[in-house]
C-alpha positions in Angstrom: 3.6 -35.2 -23.6 1.4 -37.7 -24.9 -1.5 -36.3 -22.2 -0.8 -32.9 -24.2 -1.1 -34.4 -27.7 -4.1 -36.3 -26.9 -5.6 -32.6 -25.7 -4.7 -30.8 -28.7 -6.4 -33.8 -30.8 -9.6 -33.2 -28.8 -9.8 -29.6 -29.8 -8.8 -30.1 -33.0 -11.9 -32.6 -33.4 -14.3 -30.5 -31.6 -16.9 -28.7 -33.6 -18.2 -26.6 -30.5 -19.2 -22.9 -30.8 -16.1 -21.8 -29.9 -14.0 -19.2 -31.6 -11.7 -20.0 -34.3 -8.5 -18.2 -35.3 -5.4 -18.6 -37.6 -2.8 -21.1 -37.1 -1.5 -21.4 -33.4 1.1 -18.4 -32.5 2.9 -19.9 -29.8 6.8 -20.6 -30.0 6.8 -23.7 -27.4 10.1 -24.6 -28.6 11.6 -21.7 -28.5 14.6 -20.7 -26.2 14.6 -17.1 -26.6 13.0 -14.5 -23.9 10.4 -13.1 -25.8 6.5 -12.4 -25.7 4.8 -14.3 -28.5 1.6 -13.1 -29.7 -0.9 -13.6 -32.3 -0.1 -12.7 -35.9 3.1 -11.4 -37.3 4.0 -8.7 -34.8 6.2 -5.9 -34.7 9.1 -6.4 -32.0 9.1 -4.5 -28.9 12.2 -4.2 -26.4 12.1 -4.5 -22.9 12.3 -0.9 -22.4 9.2 -0.4 -24.5 7.4 -3.1 -22.2 8.7 -1.0 -19.2 7.1 2.2 -20.6 4.1 0.5 -21.2 3.7 -0.5 -17.6 5.7 2.7 -16.2 8.2 0.6 -15.1 5.5 -1.6 -13.1 4.3 1.2 -11.2 1.8 1.0 -8.5 -0.2 3.3 -10.4 -0.4 0.7 -12.9 -1.0 -2.3 -10.5 -4.5 -4.1 -11.1 -4.1 -6.6 -8.3 -2.3 -9.4 -6.7 -3.8 -13.0 -6.4 -2.2 -16.1 -4.6 0.1 -16.9 -7.4 0.3 -13.6 -9.6 0.7 -9.9 -9.8 -1.2 -8.3 -12.5 -0.3 -4.9 -14.0 -2.1 -2.5 -16.7 0.2 -2.2 -19.8 -0.8 0.3 -22.7 1.1 -1.0 -25.7 2.9 1.3 -28.4 0.2 0.0 -30.8 -2.5 1.4 -28.8 -3.8 -1.9 -27.1 -4.6 -1.8 -23.5 -3.1 -5.0 -21.9 -3.0 -7.0 -18.5 0.3 -8.3 -17.7 0.1 -11.6 -15.2 3.5 -11.7 -13.9 5.0 -15.2 -12.6 7.3 -15.3 -10.1 8.9 -12.2 -8.0 7.8 -8.8 -9.3 10.9 -7.2 -11.2 12.5 -4.1 -9.2 13.8 -1.6 -11.6 14.0 -1.3 -15.6 14.4 -4.9 -17.5 17.0 -4.8 -19.7 18.6 -6.9 -22.5 15.1 -8.8 -23.0 12.9 -8.6 -26.5 9.3 -8.8 -26.5 6.6 -8.8 -29.2 3.6 -7.0 -29.3 0.5 -7.6 -31.9 -1.8 -5.4 -33.6 -5.1 -5.8 -31.9 -6.9 -3.0 -33.0 -9.5 -2.0 -30.8 -9.1 -4.9 -28.4 -7.5 -4.9 -25.2 -5.2 -7.2 -23.6 -4.0 -8.2 -20.0 -0.5 -9.2 -18.9 0.1 -11.2 -15.9 3.2 -11.9 -13.7 3.4 -14.8 -10.8 3.8 -13.5 -7.3 5.4 -16.5 -6.1 7.6 -19.5 -7.6 6.5 -22.9 -8.1 6.2 -25.3 -5.0 9.9 -26.4 -5.4 10.7 -22.6 -4.4 12.8 -21.9 -7.6 12.0 -21.8 -11.3 14.2 -24.8 -12.7 14.6 -25.6 -16.4 12.0 -28.4 -16.1 9.6 -25.7 -14.4 9.9 -23.5 -17.4 9.5 -26.4 -19.6 6.2 -27.2 -18.0 4.8 -23.7 -17.8 5.6 -23.7 -21.9 3.3 -26.8 -21.8 1.2 -24.8 -20.2 1.2 -22.0 -22.4 0.8 -24.4 -25.2 -2.4 -25.6 -23.9 -4.0 -22.4 -23.1 -3.2 -21.3 -26.6 -5.4 -23.7 -27.8 -8.4 -22.8 -25.7 -10.6 -20.4 -28.0 -14.2 -19.6 -27.0 -16.0 -16.3 -27.0 -17.0 -17.1 -23.4 -13.2 -17.5 -21.9 -10.4 -14.8 -21.6 -7.9 -15.4 -24.2 -4.5 -15.9 -23.7 -2.9 -13.2 -26.2 0.9 -14.1 -25.5 3.8 -14.6 -23.1 7.1 -14.6 -22.2 9.5 -16.9 -20.3 12.9 -15.5 -19.3 15.4 -16.3 -16.6 14.4 -13.4 -14.3 10.7 -13.1 -16.0 7.7 -14.8 -16.6 4.3 -13.3 -18.0 1.2 -14.4 -19.4 -0.8 -11.7 -21.4 -4.5 -11.9 -21.4 -7.5 -10.0 -22.7 -8.3 -6.8 -20.7 -11.8 -6.6 -19.2 -12.9 -3.3 -20.0 -16.2 -3.4 -17.8 -14.4 -5.1 -14.8 -15.8 -8.4 -12.8 -19.2 -9.6 -11.9 -18.2 -9.3 -8.4 -17.3 -5.8 -8.2 -20.7 -5.0 -10.5 -23.1 -6.9 -7.8 -20.9 -6.4 -4.8 -18.6 -3.5 -5.2 -14.7 -3.4 -5.6 -12.8 -5.7 -3.7 -9.3 -6.2 -2.7 -7.5 -8.5 -5.4 -9.3 -7.6 -9.0 -8.1 -9.9 -11.6 -7.7 -8.7 -15.3 -9.5 -6.0 -15.0 -9.7 -2.1 -14.5 -11.0 -0.6 -11.4 -11.0 2.7 -13.2 -13.3 1.1 -16.0 -16.0 -0.9 -13.9 -19.4 0.7 -14.8 -21.7 1.9 -12.3 -24.6 -0.1 -13.3 -27.5 -2.2 -12.0 -27.7 -5.5 -13.9 -31.1 -5.9 -15.5 -32.7 -9.2 -15.7 -32.1 -10.0 -19.4 -28.2 -9.1 -18.5 -28.4 -11.7 -15.5 -29.6 -14.3 -17.6 -27.2 -13.6 -20.6 -24.1 -13.6 -18.2 -25.3 -16.8 -16.9 -25.6 -18.5 -20.3 -22.2 -17.0 -21.2 -20.8 -18.9 -18.1 -22.1 -21.9 -18.7 -21.1 -22.1 -22.5 -17.4 -21.3 -21.1 -17.6 -24.0 -18.4 -19.2 -26.4 -20.8 -16.1 -25.7 -23.5 -13.5 -26.5 -21.0 -15.3 -29.7 -19.5 -16.4 -31.1 -23.0 -14.2 -29.8 -25.8 -11.0 -29.5 -23.7 -11.4 -32.0 -21.2 -10.5 -29.8 -18.1 -12.0 -28.3 -15.2 -11.8 -24.9 -14.2 -10.8 -25.2 -10.4 -11.7 -21.7 -9.1 -15.3 -20.5 -10.4 -16.4 -17.4 -8.6 -17.7 -14.0 -9.3 -14.0 -12.3 -9.3 -13.2 -14.8 -12.1 -16.4 -13.8 -14.4 -14.8 -10.9 -16.3 -17.3 -8.5 -18.4 -16.7 -6.8 -21.5 -18.3 -4.6 -23.9 -22.1 -4.9 -23.6 -21.6 -6.8 -20.7 -20.8 -10.2 -22.4 -19.1 -12.5 -20.1 -16.2 -14.5 -20.2 -14.3 -16.9 -17.7 -10.8 -15.9 -16.4 -8.0 -17.8 -14.5 -8.8 -21.3 -15.4 -6.2 -23.0 -13.9 -5.0 -25.6 -16.6 -1.4 -25.4 -15.1 -2.2 -27.3 -12.0 -3.8 -30.1 -14.2 -1.3 -30.9 -16.6 0.2 -34.3 -15.2 4.0 -34.1 -14.0 6.3 -37.0 -15.1 4.8 -40.4 -13.6 1.3 -39.0 -13.1 -1.8 -40.1 -15.0 -4.5 -37.4 -16.2 -8.5 -37.6 -15.9 -11.5 -36.7 -14.2 -11.2 -39.0 -11.2 -11.6 -38.0 -7.2 -8.6 -35.9 -6.5 -7.1 -33.3 -4.4 -5.8 -30.3 -5.9 -2.3 -29.7 -5.5 -2.5 -26.1 -4.3 -6.1 -25.2 -3.8 -6.7 -21.9 -2.6 -10.1 -21.7 -0.1 -12.4 -19.8 -1.4 -15.5 -19.1 1.1 -18.8 -19.9 -0.3 -17.7 -22.0 -3.3 -16.3 -25.2 -2.3 -18.6 -27.9 -2.3 -19.2 -30.3 0.6 -17.5 -32.9 -0.3 -13.9 -30.8 -0.1 -14.8 -29.2 2.8 -15.3 -32.7 4.3 -12.7 -34.9 2.7 -10.3 -32.4 0.9 -11.2 -34.4 -2.2 -13.4 -33.5 -4.8 -14.5 -34.5 -8.6 -13.1 -31.7 -10.7 -15.8 -30.9 -13.2 -18.6 -31.4 -10.5 -16.8 -29.2 -8.5 -17.3 -26.4 -11.1 -20.7 -27.2 -11.4 -21.4 -26.5 -7.4 -19.3 -23.2 -7.7 -21.5 -22.2 -10.8 -24.7 -22.9 -8.9 -23.0 -20.2 -6.0 -22.4 -17.7 -8.8 -25.9 -18.1 -10.0 -27.5 -17.4 -6.7 -25.3 -14.3 -6.6 -26.7 -13.1 -9.9 -30.3 -13.8 -8.8 -29.9 -12.6 -5.2 -27.1 -9.8 -5.3 -25.7 -11.4 -2.2 -22.1 -12.3 -1.6 -21.3 -15.9 -1.0 -20.5 -15.5 2.5 -21.9 -12.2 4.4 -20.0 -10.4 6.9 -21.4 -12.2 9.7 -20.1 -15.6 8.0 -23.7 -16.9 6.6 -23.5 -18.7 3.7 -25.9 -17.7 0.6 -26.4 -21.3 0.0 -27.4 -22.2 3.2 -29.9 -18.9 3.4 -31.2 -19.0 0.0 -31.8 -22.7 -1.1 -34.8 -23.3 1.7 -36.3 -20.2 0.2 -36.0 -21.2 -3.2 -37.8 -24.9 -2.2 -40.7 -22.6 -0.8 -41.2 -20.7 -4.3 -40.9 -17.4 -2.0 -39.2 -15.6 -4.9 -39.7 -12.0 -3.6 -38.0 -13.3 -0.4 -34.7 -13.7 -2.3 -34.6 -11.7 -5.4 -32.2 -8.9 -5.4 -34.1 -6.1 -4.6 -32.4 -3.8 -7.0 -34.4 -5.3 -9.7 -37.7 -3.8 -8.3 -40.6 -5.5 -10.2 -38.5 -5.7 -13.7 -38.3 -9.6 -13.8 -40.3 -12.7 -14.2 -41.2 -14.5 -11.2 -41.6 -17.6 -12.9 -38.4 -17.3 -14.9 -36.2 -16.2 -11.7 -37.6 -19.2 -9.9 -36.7 -21.7 -13.1 -32.9 -20.1 -13.0 -33.0 -20.6 -9.0 -34.2 -24.2 -9.3 -31.1 -24.9 -11.9 -28.7 -23.3 -9.3 -30.3 -25.9 -6.6 -29.6 -28.9 -9.1 -26.2 -27.7 -9.3 -25.8 -27.2 -5.4 -26.6 -30.9 -4.9 -24.8 -32.3 -2.1 -23.7 -35.5 -4.1 -21.1 -34.6 -6.8 -22.4 -37.3 -9.4 -26.4 -35.7 -8.7 -25.5 -32.7 -9.9 -25.8 -32.1 -14.0 -23.2 -31.4 -16.4 -22.5 -28.0 -17.7 -23.4 -29.1 -21.1 -26.8 -29.8 -19.5 -27.0 -26.5 -17.6 -26.0 -24.6 -20.6 -28.5 -26.4 -22.5 -31.4 -25.6 -20.2 -30.2 -22.1 -19.8 -30.1 -21.4 -23.7 -33.8 -22.9 -24.1 -34.7 -20.7 -21.3 -33.0 -17.5 -22.7 -35.1 -18.1 -26.2 -38.3 -18.6 -24.9 
């Protein structure tokens, strides 16, 4: 718990541009199964929550990840939410639990449920205590470019995290079309749009600022930066989702820190993993995020996937062309001529720096965010 106390201290001292709010709402010490959310919310019974998700029907299924199942919930207060369910999805109606709902007028939320138990194979009391620590940390992460945790429930047969609902889908879906594992967004609400140059530039800045906050104010890494985790909201403003603080909280006897480490349960993500991980299974956490951001930036610029159907990597294809300065050879053709070649090349050069093969030669996300910010203002 010393690590968590230190974490909270860093956040409270931080004067970053993060969003602020009222007193923390989480009930870390509560032993009752309830869904705790911001403000003083009305109580919502488990039957009401069942109704909100239509008993977790397939029609409300948003997607399945390697460790969670996500459902869309429409709460009695009218808020669309995403429920991320941890553990085995419930079969049939829930009974006997009491949940709470918040009045987020006009805001959307997502509730998320874990599809697999912890590595131990079952949720123990210590696992639940660890999850509460995870929730308390997530509740302190407040930034305009991070998907916000709105609430949670921890019960013997139910563990749910409630997140904001991305009304415009994911960056991956807009650039490449829908995929099989959406996260915290609605396939029905995906806009059929072609991103303009200004929108791509702003999305790059939004993602960079979100990662800068995680690295500098919160001193944690994301572990899974990719276009499916860049969630888009009104006005196509971007927020980062699925930041994996849970894996970074030290277990008893472990030490925190940003040393060269192996992730406990890393799920391979083709095209985003840095070379040091592919070669050794080890990586410097924050510098790995920087590398993955470089790949996302190339996606924004080229409109191409990190790995194509022929298993050709975007980085291998694009970087030689970037070094030659041949913008027209790699720029997304859907942009036509509606982009500044010099500006596109500048962003591509930033991506190239982020993709340096040596981790310690990559810039920090603070440096990246500053350069892109200056570029956006020009």
